[in-house]
Structures are given as C-alpha cells and as structure tokens.
N, C-alpha and C positions, 0 to 999 in steps of 0.2 A: 491474365490469370494470377500472376504473382500478387498484384495489388489486392485482389479479392481475398487471397490467403492471408495477406498482411492485415487487412481489416478484421478478418475473423480472429486472427491471433491477438490483435490489439484488444478486441472485445473480450476474449477469454482472460487476458492479462488484467484488464480493468475489473472484470467481475471477480477474479481471484483477489485482487487488491482490495476491492470493496468488501468482500466477504471477510478478509483478514481484519480490516479496519473496524468493521461492524461488530467483530467478536473480540476486540482487544480487552474488554472488561469481563473476564469469565465469572460466572456465578456457580459453576460446578467444576469439579476436578477434571471431568471429561473435556470441558471447554478449554481449560488451562492446558491440558495435554495437547489438544488439537492446535492451539495457538503455537505452542512450542514446536510441534511437528511441522507446521506450515512455515514458521520462521526458518527452521533448519532446512527445509526443502528449498525455499526460495533463496536463501543465502548460499546454498550449495549450487543451485542452478545459476545464480548470478553473484559470483564472489565479490564483485565491486560493491554490492549492498552492505557487506560486512564492514568495509572501510567507511562507507557513508554513515553507518550506524555508530561506529566508533567516533567519527568526527562530530556527529550530532550530540553525543553525550559529553564531549569535551567542551562544547559551546557554553557560554554563559547563559544562565536561566532566562534573563531578559531577552537576549537575542533569539533563543530557542522559542520563547513564547510568541515573539513577533513573527517568526517564520511559520509557526503553527497556524497563526491567524491567516497568513497568506495561503498556506496549503488548504485550509478549510474553504477559503473563497474559491480557489482553483477547483477543488473537488465539487463544490456547489455549482459552479459554472459548467463543469464537465457533465454533471448529472443533468442539468437543464438541457444542454446540447444533445445528450444521449436520448433524452425523452422526446426530442423533436424528430429524431431519426425514426 
C-alpha cells in the first residue's frame, strides 16, 4: 500500500515541477506572482531547495549551462517514460 502512495506522491511532485518549469517565463503579472508563490511554497516545504538554488547561482555560467543541458535531457527522458505508463 505504501508503494502505491509513493508513486502517486511522485506523480504529483513531477506534475508540480513540470507546471513550475513550464511557467517560468511569465507574460502577465498574475503568472509572475504565481511563480513567486510556488517557489516560496516549494522552498518552505523543502528547505534544502533554497541551498541548492544558492549553490546554483554561485556556479560559473559555463558549468551551469552544461548542467542545464543535462537536466533538459533527463526531463525529456522522464516525459517519454511517463507517456509509456
């Protein structure tokens, strides 16, 4: 029973993350406010994210770009796998 709950929780977390990523470029004030609220909510829920974000911005631009490419590949693979389920 626990495993089923974990899968459902993971699905919600992935959906929340995807929604946040898909809305990172706001075109309206309402969207910008939503992004700020979601970042606040997620970083309060997971304080370790604040530290990761701080580390991310201390990183050299070239290293950050390289990691962003890796993240995009991982997200694309995760989306393909999710669609197969």
